[in-house]
C-alpha positions in Angstrom: 186.0 -24.8 131.8 187.0 -23.5 135.2 187.4 -19.8 135.8 190.6 -18.7 137.5 189.1 -16.5 140.1 192.4 -15.6 141.6 193.5 -14.0 138.3 190.6 -11.5 138.6 192.0 -10.0 141.8 195.1 -7.8 142.3 197.7 -8.8 144.9 196.4 -6.0 147.2 192.8 -7.2 146.9 193.9 -10.8 147.8 196.0 -9.5 150.7 193.0 -7.4 152.0 190.6 -10.3 151.7 193.0 -12.7 153.5 193.7 -10.2 156.3 189.9 -9.5 156.7 189.2 -13.2 156.9 192.0 -13.8 159.4 190.6 -11.1 161.6 187.1 -12.7 161.3 188.4 -16.2 162.1 190.3 -14.8 165.2 187.1 -13.1 166.4 185.1 -16.4 165.9 187.8 -18.4 167.7 187.8 -16.0 170.6 184.0 -16.4 170.9 184.2 -20.2 170.7 187.0 -20.2 173.4 184.6 -18.2 175.7 181.8 -20.6 174.8 184.1 -23.5 175.7 184.9 -22.0 179.1 181.1 -21.5 179.8 180.5 -25.1 178.8 183.3 -26.4 181.0 182.0 -24.3 183.9 178.5 -25.7 183.4 179.6 -29.3 182.8 178.1 -29.2 179.3 180.0 -32.0 177.5 178.1 -31.3 174.2 179.0 -27.6 174.4 182.7 -28.5 175.0 182.7 -30.8 172.0 181.0 -28.2 169.8 183.5 -25.5 170.8 186.5 -27.9 170.4 185.2 -28.9 166.9 184.7 -25.2 165.9 188.2 -24.3 167.2 189.8 -27.1 165.3 188.2 -25.9 162.0 189.1 -22.3 162.7 192.6 -23.2 163.5 193.0 -25.0 160.2 191.3 -22.1 158.3 193.7 -19.6 160.0 196.7 -21.7 159.1 195.6 -22.0 155.4 194.9 -18.3 155.1 198.2 -17.4 156.8 200.1 -19.6 154.3 198.2 -18.0 151.4 199.0 -14.6 152.7 202.7 -15.5 153.1 202.8 -16.8 149.5 201.8 -13.4 148.0 204.5 -11.1 146.7 205.9 -8.7 149.2 204.4 -5.2 149.4 206.4 -2.6 147.6 206.3 0.9 148.8 
């Protein structure tokens, strides 16, 4: 029997988690972008590939989290 973890969280908790993760992913992507620039400048093909791979994963993670955030009910004031 699977536990429905999402049902244990309020909409605001979900929103907060998603926003925090999006911020974390953006920070990580920024660092990998800098790492890629360093790798390019030093002709480090492995470093370029590693940065590109990480950026691709982060891009997908950001997209999925943005979609999940957009699917939550609107905030009511």
